[in-house]
C-alpha positions as CSV (number, residue, x, y, z in Angstrom):
1,M,38.2,-34.3,10.0
2,D,39.3,-31.9,12.6
3,C,37.5,-32.8,15.9
4,E,35.4,-35.1,17.8
5,G,32.3,-33.5,16.5
6,C,33.3,-34.5,13.0
7,V,33.7,-38.0,14.2
8,K,30.2,-38.0,15.7
9,S,28.9,-36.4,12.6
10,V,30.3,-39.1,10.2
11,T,29.4,-41.8,12.7
12,R,25.8,-40.6,12.7
13,M,25.6,-40.4,8.9
14,L,27.0,-43.9,8.3
15,S,25.0,-45.5,11.3
16,G,21.8,-44.2,9.7
17,L,22.4,-46.3,6.4
18,A,20.3,-49.6,6.2
19,G,22.4,-52.5,6.7
20,V,25.1,-50.8,8.6
21,Q,25.7,-52.8,11.8
22,K,28.8,-51.1,13.4
23,V,30.9,-48.0,12.7
24,D,34.2,-47.0,14.2
25,V,35.6,-43.7,13.1
26,S,39.0,-42.7,14.0
27,L,40.0,-39.1,14.1
28,A,43.8,-39.9,14.4
29,E,43.7,-42.2,11.3
30,A,41.0,-40.1,9.4
31,R,39.3,-43.5,8.6
32,A,36.0,-45.2,9.1
33,R,35.7,-48.9,9.6
34,V,32.2,-50.2,8.8
35,T,30.6,-53.5,9.4
36,Y,27.6,-54.0,7.1
37,D,25.4,-56.3,5.2
38,P,26.4,-56.0,1.5
39,A,22.9,-57.0,0.4
40,K,21.5,-53.9,2.1
41,A,24.4,-51.3,2.0
42,G,27.2,-50.5,-0.3
43,V,30.4,-48.6,-0.5
44,A,29.1,-46.0,-2.9
45,E,26.2,-45.3,-0.5
46,M,28.6,-44.9,2.4
47,R,30.8,-42.5,0.4
48,K,27.7,-40.4,-0.4
49,A,26.7,-40.3,3.4
50,V,30.2,-39.0,4.2
51,E,30.0,-36.4,1.6
52,R,26.7,-35.4,2.7
53,A,28.2,-34.8,6.2
54,G,30.6,-32.5,4.6
55,Y,33.7,-34.5,4.3
56,K,35.7,-36.2,1.5
57,A,35.5,-39.8,1.1
58,P,38.2,-41.7,-1.0
């Protein structure tokens, strides 16, 4: 991620997933912290959402 636009894009993609309650994306850390209901959302779905936004997810 290179800019605040990137942060907003990743935040929007993750926030749109069912079960996601809170998203905090850090540009400085190149990391997202997500609070979610594991019965409704999973890490694999979140990785795909980040990749759909055009970024790599570990």
